Every structure is written in C-alpha cells, then in structure tokens.
Steps between C-alpha positions, in 0.01 A plus 500: 500500500615854423519739795536876531851463636567874507200567726583200715862611528406855599256410777737232628792743492308763699410241761860380506627854568438411862781252447731777379432696820536179699844440343613861540383535860649165590847561359555876528590444864798288394670795329400744776619263771864616534381860543188489721682262737762770560230770525301308762811366677424129460814395311619284791167328579419185302158484668396854400645453152294183457188673635543798264512263201238249611239726667338561161418131492286543813308761302474256210342243730247759619425600141448142390275428799281800417493446124394135489142521622453856369601395147228234506241743642579831327681388186858515379505859368418687826785321676747605230388863541556473874849359446592792269401758762694321774813478280493880462457560874789264577739651243439856620519411870810280488706775340381767745574340836791588727446230764551126466154416640338721235705325232375164626138621504502610136683185393217305667246711309679427173495132587120511527484626140742229385287234669181620330657538155684167514176319582251673271697570180583140396148393596349769278722415202426127533128575498505711183745283299404216260647156591763468227667834582423527871847401615662766285264777611509413870879504465466871423467536876849358546634703206379825655641392837846453351467823299416672828807338655717617211345847514582523871855377441563753221348784705714405799811488282426836335405681822785375719808722480835318473680429825454310822211587739583778747267676742547841336481375139216585261419127469434468873317830548286513184585237238314210656188719534487566124531125439166451676334816359566387141234231551226765484529520120393139422260500798316804363473343154371176651226688688384672178509193275307275740189713433524403130485118530188283551419283799585129477229325293513193722435710809216678314334168414530389861337832601216446244613792283512288189446775241813687612699176493372424148609845381858451620523143367360611162778757472754225576374223270170590335138416584528124452802489730312707760192275488710185535708640787197625694326163463807327644532755782140446607565128548774566756363795699187341642667368812564722800852611588642625828719338761273193525580407139872508577456218751372253243741224406524606136572866569730445797722276284534778241556755775795299632652497150453876470651566843806279447573651157464851641746421778741340251502816286636692801713244682690423180698804616514730197339797673790532743725573201290809430438606860850430629704566186747710698593212732504237225721696259715634783575143601592437136755784508306793349487860634182710532524663154563169324221340701244754376607430140487123559146540634400658168658203317297256709184702435554495124555124516178467695305683229659312209433153636149590611426538128639149448261370764204687351554346156555144621237465773212423260728278289699294749242525777505605862624175648806458275621856565461463876696174500778657294513805724515307825778266394686782321510716813604201709803452274593870483475545877721198557772661285441851638528375859822318416646816348416703810650222713823512294502884509464541125440867406439718197340430163442126557272578795306756296448237228361250752261757648384596150449130412286450811287804416461386137387154611251645748368766259398250233355237734395541863437876484230516228371143509397492865291817457329333204433172683351655814279726286343210308470192724225634730124511424355838402263521795791502749791606280550829682504338843711199400752716314514729802593207723769385254632855465486537880725194520728654235549824691532323834776290346653817356502659845681200644745504208589870514506524880716193550757560224725730708482248786567200272777687320663578834451151646548272198697732275406569138595145400279327757210734430493430126544127560190515723303670222623227264357226724165680503501517118573126483203424727288726278604298195360179649178671614430630148592161352247310710227752586448756222270421203549673165252780421621645169243550222196445723228749589460593865169312500664187353774517763236538771306196383812282458661594832 
C-alpha cells in the first residue's frame, strides 16, 4: 500500500522533537560538569557530583509516573504540550541559579519533562505508523535523541573557552549557564509545532471519536486504509484497561519483557560515557579541551549509526538487532576493560569508546524504544509503557549515581567488565524471551501475544 510518507514523517518528527530535547537536556550537563562543579564547590565530593548528574532521573521517574495514566485518559498530544512547557522552565531556571539546591531543583524539573516526552513520543509514533514502516518511524525518536545529544555536545564545545576550569574563568562564571539556556530554542519550536499535529488515531478510536481518527488515517493512507485500520482498532479496544488488566497472566508476561529490556538499555552502560565523559577520557589520557572534542566525535558516531539502525530494523527485525547489540557490547567492554587494566591510553581508547557507541546506536538504543511501544495492547499502552519507562529511568538513576562509586571502587576496568556481564545476560534474555514483531500491525501483535 502507498502511504503519504511526507505527512507521516512530519507528524512523527514533531512528536520526536521531545526526544531532541530529551537528548540535549540529558547530555548538556556532561559538558557543563567541569565548570558548575567548580562554581558550586563540589569538585571533591563524589556523592554530590553523582547527585548533580543523576537527580534529573528522579524527575524522569516522576514524569513517567504522571504521564502513563494521563496519556490514556487525556490523549498523547496534551502530554507533549506539557513536556514542552516544562522543558522551557527548566532551561531558563537551571542557567539562572546561584545556589546548588536551586540547580538541583531545576534539573529535577527538566527530568519531569524528559520522563513525559520519553514515554509519550514513541507511543504516539507507533500508533500513527503503518506496520511495514513502524520500526523506522518510531526510530525517529532515537534519531532525535542522538541529534539532541550531538547538538548539546557541539554547543558545549563552542561555548567553552579554551583552558582548564578556574573559579574566576568565564567558563565557571557564565559559560555553563549559556549551555543550558541554549535549550530554549528547540524547546520553543517544539511547543509551537505540537499545536499543528493531530491526536493519535488509536487513542481517538478508544475515546469514541472515530471521525477524527478517520481523517488522520485517510491523510496517511487513504480512505480504504482508514476504514481497514479503524475496523481492526475496534476489535481490540472493547476490553477495559487500567491496573487490573496488568495483573492478567498475558499482560504481566509482556510487562516483564518490557521492563527487562528497558533496564538493559540503561545498564548496558553507554549513558555513563556521555554523562561522565570527563572521567572516562581523563582516565584514557586526554585533557579537558581534547575531551570536549572527543565528546563531539562520539556524538557524531551516535547519529551516524542511529541511521544504520533505522534502515535495518524493519529489514533484519527487532530480535536480531538486539542479539547483535548485546553480544557486541559484551565483546567491546571485555577489550575496553582490559585496556584500562593495562593502562592503555590515547587513540586506541577513543576507538573502543566509539565502537561501543556505534554498536549501541544501531541496536539497543532505537530497537528497545520500538519494542516497548508496540508489544502492549492499545487499551493499556500508556500505562504499560509508563511502567516500562519507569523501570528504564530507575535503572538510569542507579547507573548514573553509582558510576563514580564503581569507578572509584572497581576502577574503570572493573566497571566496564561489570557492564559487559550485564550485556551478556541481556543476550540470553532476548534469545529466549523476545518474540519478533516486525511487519505486523499493533492489533496483530496484540492478538498473537
């Protein structure tokens, strides 16, 4: 069937702009880290450093908790509007504060927006996309995340003046503030564009607003496509949702799969490379200026290989990419840990870090968002995705908070070996527990699973 791919791309891209803000907000702190730590006087406290990085995850958990049931009750679009407003408040506030507690507060606020956007955007895209291109379009969420990461890395690199952090330097007094304020540009555009996209047709059918759903689906694939899709949707939205449905044997089994995959995406360890780039590259022998450039290199790699994942997910399938990613990261971490153990420094370490990011970007990063957006029934998709995303951000909090402690206790080598063991366990879970979902409509997946 022929689809209006331009229209589908545009509405999916607008929804996925929440991912760009998610990626920017999540990673901008990595470049600002050497400077705000000096400003707030926390350079010698591993606990406060870990809290400054990971506190946003607490906000993410709050955002996910709020967004799950509200997305099922109010729709997907109002939640995206709310996320856009909160992103703006967080960006303005984080750059204005002069006290560490105020910095933490606005990072928590930004985390709420990340939690909402990370839950609702992939759900929305999955619900508007036809089966044979759904993986590619849902992967737009991951593409915009990595573009946001790259955007943050480039902004950090351009804003930071050369030289080491010093209390009286421009970097410490003002530079890190502009790194956060720059987020207002994409956040403002996101707020405007959200008004221009339709509500999810699957949510509209569930809410008995069938004519509006038919209008959107007709623009995507024509009237015959709309009639067929609505007929299928009506067969799977007659049952009641809510927490009671999650307790059924069928749904709870899928929920476990979603939760484990969400945790795997975080505990595979890639996010610490972005959040703690200074420590990782410092241990590999790089100074602050070289580290900021290396961060841009890793961001560009992330974007490039996300495209590889987008164009293979509907061809190779979700399961094959996840298996490749898990075993690939296991192998890379084994070598990376050995190099840290043998005190290898320089270009070889950068190559290994780039290889790990490339492997992650084309496999676990986009594919897990796709899987958890499509395996749950429509009537409880918002709630079930919220629980999976809650698990994801809870795992992310543990990851980011514990890295300084693990790095201090186990060393860089032991820490990456630990992440490798987790990836190996993830490989066997996917091998034995995850069914393939490529090329199937959400209603077909619901009936089969």
